[in-house]
N, C-alpha and C positions, 0 to 999 in steps of 0.2 A: 664456336667462330668469333673473332673479334671484329666489331662494329665499329666505325669511326663515327666520331662526333662532327657531326657536319652540320648544314641546315636544318637537317631533318632531326637532328638529336635533341636531346631534352632539355636546351637552354631552358626553354619556359618554366622547368620545374624547379628553378632554383630561385626563390624568392629572395635570397641573401643578397643574391649576384645582382638580380634586377634592382634592386632598391637603390644599389649604388649608381644604376646609370639608368634612369628614366628621361632626362634631358627631352620632355615634350614639347617644349617651346622655343622662341628664338632667343632673346635675350637672356644673358645671365639672371637678371633681375624674373624673367616670367620662367625660367627653368626653377629656381629657386622657390617660387611662390608655387608652382606645379609640384616640386618635390613632397612639400607639406602635404599634398592631398595623398599621394603615394604612402607616407608614411605613415598617416593617422586612417587611410582608407582601408578598401580592401587591397588585398595583395595584387600586384602588378603581374601581369604574365602575360607572354607572348607565344605565339606559336611557329615555329619555324619562320622567324623574324618577322612576323606580322603581328602587328598589335592595334586594338582598338582602345586606348587609353581612357579610364572611367574617370570621363569630364561630363561637363554639363553641354560641351561643343560636339557636333559631328565632325569626328577628326579620325585621322588613319594614320599610323606609322609604319614603316618599312626599316629595318635594321642592315646591318652590314652583311647578314646572312644572304639577305635578298639581294642587295647592291652586288655583291661580288660575284654571283651568277650570270650578271649581264654581260655583254660584248664587251672585250676590253677596252678601257678609257671612254665607255660608253656615258653619255649625258645624264645626269641625275634626271633630267624630267623625262626621257624616254622610261627610265625605269619606275615613275609613279604613274606609266598607263595601267599598273595593277590596282590603283585605287579606283573606286567606283565614280561616275561623275567626270573623271578626267581623261582628255583627249590629247595626245600628241601624236603629231606625224614626223618622222624623222627625213631629212633630205638624203642623208647616207647612213648606213648600218652601225658605223662607228663613232656618230654623236659629233662630228668635227664640224659640219657643213652646216648647220642650223637645223630650226625645225618651227612647228608651230604648235602653242599649247592654248587650251581651254578648259575651263572648269565650271560645270553646271551653265554652260553655254557661253558665260562670259569670255571674252577674249582675252589673250595675252597682257595686253597693256591697262586691263583692269585688274589683273592679278597682281599681286605683292610675292615677290621673290626676295627672300633673305638670306644670308650667308653668316653664320654667327652672328644675325643681329643686325648686321651691315644690308643696306637695301642696294638690291642689285637693278633693278627697272632702271632705266635711262632715265636721268633725273629731266630730259626736255620733253620726249613722248612716251615716256614710260615703258618702251620697249623693253621684252625678252631675247638677249642672246643665248641660246642655249649651248652654242660651241664653246661657249668662255667660262664654263664652271669649273668644279675643282675635280680632280681626279679621283675618282671613285671609289679608290683604294683608301681614301683620307677621310671618307664621311662615315661617321659613327651612324647617323640614321638622318632621314628625312620624315618630315611630318606633314601633312597636307590640312588644314582647317577648312571646311567647306563651308565658303558663304560668311566665315566670321574673320577675325584677326584679334591679335592680343592688345590690351589696353595700351601699350608702351611702344606700339610698332610704328616705326619712322616711314609712313608711307603716304604718298599722295593720290595712290591709284588701287583703291581696295575697294571696290564695288563687286567685284568679283571676291575669289576666296585669296588664302595665302599659302604660300610653300616656303618652308624654312628647312633647313639644312644646317648640320653642324659638324665641324672638324674633331677627328677622333684627339684623345688625350694621349700624350708621349706614353709609353709604356716605362715601367719601372725596372726592367731588367735590359741589358743592350741586346740588341738584335739586328740584324740585316734581311732585307728582303729584295728579291731582284727578280722581274719578270720580262719576259720576252713574249711578243706576240707576232704573228705573221698571218695575214690570209688574202682571200680573194682581192682584186684592183690594188695590188701591188701594196697592201697594208702592211706596214712595220713598225712595231712599237716598242719601245724599251722603258721600263718602271723602275724606280730604284728609291729606297728609303731606308735610312739608317736611326733606330733607336739609340739616343747614348745610354737609357739606364738612368738611375741615381748616380748622379757625379758628383756631387758637393755634399757637407755635413748636414745642409740644410732641406736636403731631400729634392733638390731642382733634378730636372729631367728635360729632355728635348728630344725631337725628330727634325730630321731635313729629309726632303725627298725632292726628286726630279722625275721627268718624263718627257719623250719625245715620241713624236707619231706623224704617220705621212701615207695618202692612199690618194688613188687616181680617182677620178670621176666615173663612174659607171655607165654613165650615158651617152657622152659624146667621147671626140678624140682631143680632149681640151681639159686641163684644169686639175690641179691637183692641191692637194693640201697637205700643208707644214704646219705643225703644232708643236710647241714646246711649254713645259709648266715647270715652276717650282715653287717649292712651298717649305715653309717653317716653322715650327712652335717651340716657346719655351714654357713650361710649368712650374712655378714656384707655389708649392703646398705653404699654408700658414698655419700652424699647429695641427692638430688631429680632428678638429669639428667640420672640416670641410673647406674654410677659407683657403684663398687662394690669389696668385696674381699671375695673369698670363700675358704673352704678347706672341703673334703670329704673324706670319708674313705671306703673300701668294703674288706671284707673278705669271701671266699666261700670255704667249703670242702666237698668233694666227694669221698665216697667209693661205688663202684659200679664194677661190672662184666661185660666184655663184653656179647652183647645180640645177638642170634639168627642166627649166622652166619653158612652158609650151602653151600657145593660146588654148584656153578650155571650151573649143568647140569641135565637133565629133563629124563633120561633114567633109572634112578634107583630109589627105593623107599627111603623115610627118613629113618635114617639120611644119606645116602651117596649122596643124591641130593636134588634140592630146592623142596621144597612142590608142590605140583599139586592142592592140595585142601584143603579147609579150616581145616578140621579135622585132617590133616596132618602136620600142624604146630607145635603142641605139639612134644617133644620128650624127650628121657630119657638121661642122661649122666651118669656118673660113681659116684653117691654120695648118700647117703653116702657112701663112699670107704670102703669097708669090707673086701678088700684082707690084709691078715697080711704075713709078711714076717720076719723072726726070722734068726738074723744072725747067721752064723755059722762058724765057725773059720775054715781055710785051704781050705774055698769053695768060689769060685769066686761068689758072690750073685748079682743078677741082680737086678732092679729097679721092684716095684711093681706096676707102672703105675697110682698110685693115685696123683691127682692134675695136670696131664700133659693136660686134655680136654682144647681146645681154650677157650669154654664157660666158664671156672672157671679163668681165667685170671684176676686178678684185675687191674683197672686201677684208681689209688687212685689219687686225687691231693688236695695240698693246694694252693690256688692263693689269692693274695691279692693286694690293691695297696691304695695310697694315690694321691689324686688329688688335685691340684690348681686353682683356676682361678680367675682373676682380669681384671677389666676395670678402665682406670685414663684418666678423660679430662685433658688434660696438657694445653690446650688453646683453645680459640673459634674453634671447626672444627679440632682440634687435640686429638686423642684417642690412648690410649697405651694399648694393651691386653698382659698379662702373663698367661701363662698356665704351671707350673712345675708339674712333678708328676715321681710317684716310683713306680715299681710295683715287686712283688716277686711271684714266681713259684716254686713248689716242687712238682713233678709228675713223674710218672714211668708207662710204659706200659704193666707189666705183663709178663709171660712168665716161662717155667721151663727148666732147664738143667740137662743131666746125668751126674753128678760130679764122676771123678775118683779118685781111694783112691792112685794109683800106680803114678809115674813118667812117663813122656814123655820123649824118648832119654836124661833120666839123668835130666832132668829139671823139677821141679813144675812150674804152672803158667795156664794162660788162653790160650792154643795151642791148633789150628784147631778146634775152636768152642765150646771146652769143658773145663773146669776147671779140672785139675791135681793137688792134694793136697798133695802127698808125706807123706800121713799119716793115720791113722785108723780113718775112719768117723763114722761108725756103730758100733764101740765097741767092734767088734769080734776077736781083735788082729791080724790081718793081713792086706795087702794092696792088695787086690785081689778084691776088690766089688766096684759095682756102686750103686750111692746113686741119688735119684732125690732132687734136691734143685730148690728153686726160683731165677730167674737171670733177673730181668726185667731190661730195659732200662731208669736207672734214670737222670732226668735232673732237676737243679736248675740254677735260672735265676735270678739276680738281674739288673733292668734296671732302667734307670734313663732318664728322657727327660724333654724339654722345648719346647714351642711354643710361638714366640714373636711376635705380630705385630704392627706397627704403621701406624695410617690412617689418611691423611691429606686431609680434604674437601676443595679443591682449591675455589668453591663455589658453589652454588645449584645444579649445573650440571654435575661437574667433583669432582672425588674424585680419590685417590692412596693410597694404601699401602705397604708396603715392611714389609718383615719378614723375621724371624730365626726362623730355627728349629733345636733342636739336639737331637738323640736318642740314647743312648749308653746302649748295654745289655751286661752283663757277663753271658755267657751260659757254664756251666759246665754239661758236659756228660759223666756219669760213668756208670757201670753195674755189681754192687758188686751182691755177691751171698749170698742167707740168706736159714735158715732151714725150712724145711715142717715139720708138725706135721705129724704122722702115717697115717692120713686118707687124706692129701694131701693140709690140709689149711695150709699158712704160719704162720710162727711166727709172723712175723712183716712185713706188706704190703710193708713197705720201708726199706729194706735191708741195706740202707745207713746208717741206726740208730746204725745198731750194727753188722758190715759186718764180714762174714767169712775170716779167714786167712789161709794161706798155712804152711808147716812143718818151712818154713823160717820165719812167723811173718808177711809176706807180705800180703796184700789185694787182694784178685783174682777178676778180674773184666775182662767183656768183651770188656769192650772201656774204654778208658781215654783219655777225651780231654776237653781244654779250648779255647772257642771263644769269641772277642770280635767284635759285630757286630754293628758298629759306623755309624751313619749317622750325618754329618754337611748338612744343607740345608739353600740358602738362594732364597728368592722369592720377585716377585712383580707384584701388579695388578693393573691395571687402568678401572674405570668405567667412561663412559661418555654418557650425555643424550641429543639427538638432537632432531629437530625437535618438542618442546615443550614436551616432554619426553615421545614421541610415539617412538623413535628408541634408543634403551639403547646399546650401545657396551663394551666388557668386553673384556680387553687383558691381560693374565697374563703369568708367566713364573716362572718356578721353576729348579733352579740348584742344584740338589744332589750330595753330595760327598759321596760316601760309601766305607769303612774300614772294609775288614775281616780278623783279626788278629788269626790267625788260629793255634794250636799248639796241636799235636797228641803225646802223649805219650807210642804209640804202634806201632809195626810192621805191617805196611800194606801189605797183602799177596792177596788182589785180587780185580781187578777193580769193584767190588761190594761192596766193603768196609769191609771185612773180616779181623781180624788183631788178631795178637798172644799179648799177653800184660804180662809183668812181675811186672811192677812198677816203677815210675819214681825215677831214679839213681840206680836202681836195677843190682848189678854186672852182673847178668843173662842174661842184655841185651847185654854185650858185648861178650858173649859165643854165644849167639843166633844169633849175628851180623856175628860173624866170620864163625860160621857155614852156614849162609845164607846170601853170600855178592850181591845176584841179588834183595832182598828185600828192599823195603824202611825203614828205621828205623825211629824212633822217631823224629820228626824235626817241624819247626815253618816255616809256611808260611802268608806272609802278601799279600794281592791282594786289588785292588783299582779299583772303576769302579765310573765314572760319566757321567753325561749326561745333555743337555738342554732339557727342556721340556716344549713346548708353550700349551699354552690353550686360544683359541680365541671363543668369541662368540658374537651373536646377537639377539636381540630381537626386534620385531616389534609389538607394540601394533594398531592395525587396529580401536580397538576401548576398550572402559572399559571391555569389555568383551571376546574380541576376540584376538588373537597374534599367532606370526608366530617365532619360534626360531630355530636357528643354532649354532651350536659349532664344533669344533675341537679339539682336545686334543691328545696329544702324552703321552702314557704310557710305564712303565719300568718295568721289572722284574729281579732283580739281582739274580743269583743263589744263592740258598740255601747252608748254611753250611754243611747238611749233603752229598750232591751231591761232594761239593768241597773237605771234605775228602776222598770221594772215589777216587777222582783223586791222593791222595796222590800216590797211587799204581804207577803213573808215575813219572819220573823227573820234579821237578819243572820248567825248562827251556824249556819243551815241549808243544806245541798246548794241547796236550790232558789234562794238569795240569790246563786248565785256559779256561773253557767253556765261550761264550758271554752272554750278557743278554739278554732277550726277550724283543721285543719293540712292540709296538702297535700304528698304527695311526688310530684315531677312528673320525668317521663322524656321526654326527646328523642332521636331519630336520624335523620340526613337526609343529605342530600347536595346539593350547589350545582354549578352549572354559570355559569361568569361570563366575559365577553368584553364588548369595546365595542359590540357586536349583541345580547346575548342575556344575560339575568339570569333563570335558573332555580333553583328551589327546591322540593324535597319533601322533608316529614318526618312520620314516624309519632311518635305520642305517647301516653304513658300516664301519669294523674293517679288517684293514691290517696287520696280525698277522707274524712277522718275527722272525727268530730265535729260534722257537719254542723248548723247551728243553724237552729230553723225554732219556730213556735208549735205546740204539740201538747199531747196528755195527759200527765201525769204521775202514775204508779202511786203513789206516794210520798203527795204531796199530794191525791190525786184531782181535780184540777184541769187546764185548760189552761193551758199556761204556755211560756215560751221558754224550750228546752233543746237539749240535744245529742240529736242523733236517730241516730247511727251511722256507718257508712260508706258511700260511693258510689265503685264503680270507672267512670273516665270514660278513653276511647279514641278517637284517630282518626287522620285523616292530613289535610294541609294542603300544598296544594303551589300554584306559580304561576310563571309564565314570560312574559317580557317580550323581543320581539324587534323590532329595528330593521334591518329588510333593507335600506333606502333611509333618507337623511337626511329624505325626505320622507314615510316611513310608518312608523308604529310601531302594534306589535299585543301586547295583553297579554291573559292568560288565566290565571284562578283559579278554585279549588275547595277545598272541604272536607267532610269526612264526618265525623260526631260518633256516639259511642255511648256511652251512661252505664248504669248499672244499681244502682238502690238495692238494699241487701243484704239489708235487714229490713224485715218489717210493720211501722207504725208503731200503738202501742195508743191506741186511742180510749176506752176505759172499762174498768171492772176487769175484765173478762173479754172484752172486744171490742177486734178490731184493723182496721185500714184495710189492704187488702192493695197494698201497696206493693212488695213484696220481688219481684225480678227486672225491675221495670218504669223507664223511663224517667225521667230528671227532667223536670218540666214547663217550659215556657217556651223550648226550645232547638231550633231544627231539626235534624234529622239531616242535611240537607246544604245546601249552598249553593255555587252555581258562576255564572260569568259572565265577562265581558269588555270589552273595549275596542278601538276603533281610531280613529286618528288620522291624519289625512292634509293636507298642506297643496300649495297649487298657486297659486303667483304669492303675492298679497296674501289668498288665502283660506284658512283653516283649520276644518276640520271634524272633528268628536268625538263619538263616541256608545260609551254605558257601559248595560250591562245586566248584571242579576244577577236570580237565580232562588234565592228563597229557600223552605225547604220548610216543611211544618205544625208548629205548634209544640203540644205538648200542653198543655191547661189546667189540668190537675188530676195530680199525681204518680201518682194510681190508672191514669191513661191510659185513662179508660173515659167514654162519652158520658153526659150525664145524661137521664133519663127520669122524667117527670111525668106522671101518669094515664095509663101506656102509651105516652105519645109521648114522642119524642126531642127534650127542648127546646133542647138545644144538643148539639153534636158532642163528639168526645173531643179533636179538635185544631183551630185555624185552617188556613184552606186555604192551601198554598201559592202564589206570586204571583213573578210577573214585575215588576221595575222599572227600567223605560229612560229614561236621561237624554240629551239632545242638547245640544251646544254648538258655536256657529260665531263664528270670528273673522274680522274683515275689517281688516288693516293698512291705514293711511291714508297711508302712504309716499307714493303716487302722489298726494298733493294737498299735497307738498312738506312734510309733518309728520315726526317723528323716529320711528324704530322703535317708540317704547314708545306710542305714541297710536293708538288702535284702537277698534271697537265689536265688541263682544259680545253673540250672542244666546243664552240659555239655555232650555230646556225641560225643568221637571221631570214626571218621570213622564208621558212623552211619550204613551203610550197610554191614560193615564187609568185606570189599575186601583185597582180598589176592593179593599184589604185592612185586616185587622185590625193598629193598631199597637202601642201601649202598653198591656199590661194586667200585672194581679197575678196571679202566680199562688200556689197553694197546695198542701197536702197532697192535700185532698179537698174535695168541692163543698160547701157550706153550706146556708142556707136560700134565697141569692138568689145569680143570677151574678155573676163581677165586672165591673165597668165596662172598657171599652177606650176607647183614641183610635182615630179614624178616621184611617189613611194619607192624608199629604198628597195632593190631587188634581193634575191636570195644571196646571202653572204657569209660564207663559211670562213672560221678562223679559228687558230689554236694557240694556246699560252701556257709556256711553262714557266712556274714558277718555284723559285728555289728560298727556303728561309732558313737561316740560323743564327 
């Protein structure tokens, strides 16, 4: 019987092929440096697309064999749920509506995400947007550094871990691939890719790809996802020693609404609380809005409420980048790599506001969280009315970067590299107001395209600021092999220099960032300032941060199969621009205006066993987490503000094993356990404290474990993955919330199982090639009801946080044809 070579086939048994595609790290320079470990060290193997690279870092790598078995179009951040220590909750089964990531208990804004070395975290608040990632068919591999980063990494946000994924190289032969997918909730996706093959005498080759996808919201009667993406890459090899020049382009456009957000309290029926049964997940919102409002002259007309529901907020984004990569051998053993990049972002987060026609204290402008136009908005001839308008938080970013490395192989056992990294983001944040149709739909999801103006002709907006987030970084790394290659030592250091050039064109009226805005250079600024002398007015502040961040590793190869590794690294998180703008409420020369960066000291110790049939790794780790940043009471100012809260100790164990006893069968198991301890109580008032000392940080489960099994019989391949995620505390106090003597919601969310099924039927028996197949995916096979994304905090407020509902069971099918 003929067995197809699939995910379970013996790719891991081909050392020659593997040596050509290790790509363990993010930039070309880091890949090049890691390649040398592969070539000079033990053979690099993977089992069913899962690899534990033989380095001094705790690292896991997933290849295209794993990625391709996920739901069509799935975000790569859902795929890495197979890595121990990683938790990702998906808002919808197709990956186009966002989600929430944590690694070793660190939130996503403390995790560095890169794409071919290009930093993808928001340059202002370091957020990660999971629904804007590269089409999975184009991802060669994704690797997760647990707790560490590479020395040339261009990141300001890596107190947690790093996730790096890389684009495939264009094929040497001409080829076409087309996929069509359909599934529940009106899902429809088309993906197409063309490889040119070698088309010049110099070996030039390229690919071009495009996709489009759409689906409905599974939880309510409103909300649609529309997504399109375009990618291309040109690859020019130089000689036959691995040198090359490459340029790639990426563009992604999303139009989606927020999904399934409900108060995380369990004492009320939906929609006032989180569902307690599967049949409670679906709920109605006011759509289509049939309330009619007739403008009446001389009457103070109020809004009709159309378009104000949270679930109707649009979250549009246009993102793109151009990525260069190059490798040049300057002399024997001397290699230069240069990776330039440019990124563009245009996006907003939705939201509406009740606009006023009248003036406020004789002024038009955005005052006290509302726009006052000083003009008739609904055409009834008076200035008495309120009108609902869209007022999203708009962001436009232009970001330039380069990562350059120079490697010198001193001899066969010793190598060094020096690097320079530069990253400059122009981050423009505004909040223009736009019109709504009578049914609540925005005239344009980007009000910045045609913003409304007030009676003076000025554009009204709820924020108006311009930031330059700049990183200049030098780095160095040494690798030495001793004892005939049995002992490998790496000594790295990076010295980042951060500059935050912040320009706020509004008056900051609170320590939580509320502002009053009139416009740059507007004469109303002087009038307002004279009437409010204690309010911080429009101004520029320049803040600088720098540090020395070592990274030291040891790898001892007891045999070709067994190794022991240890690593120490220091991580840094510079305060984001959003938090720094909130601090504009305070005078620039006060400590409250400048929170200190977070730092981590990360220690890993582990063992690996690697053969052509087994990839096993277990590591224990400890992280000393200092200067944790969060919003809390400050005794100096007697206010709540963003500040450093002291130390947290985090430690745990991660482990995984992939085993392929037969070419037709592959098994994988993984698990992690996490402990964290907050060292101090948090002051909440002049003489009051929140009892957080000795408690766990909220938002991260104490344990996760799971596994997968995949088997092939003839043309049929079947795979199943299952993961158990433990409960997550809602607040750092670890306490249930009691109102009126009743437990309104518990201390933490429930643990849950998430089981996914995939099946593939090869169509070779129809005379087609081995790249043509039909694939069935079932996401959340047992339709588990669970809490998805939610925002944690130190202690409970006057209302519970809102939470996303985890994606329900979703069935989809994909037909792929290649030739």
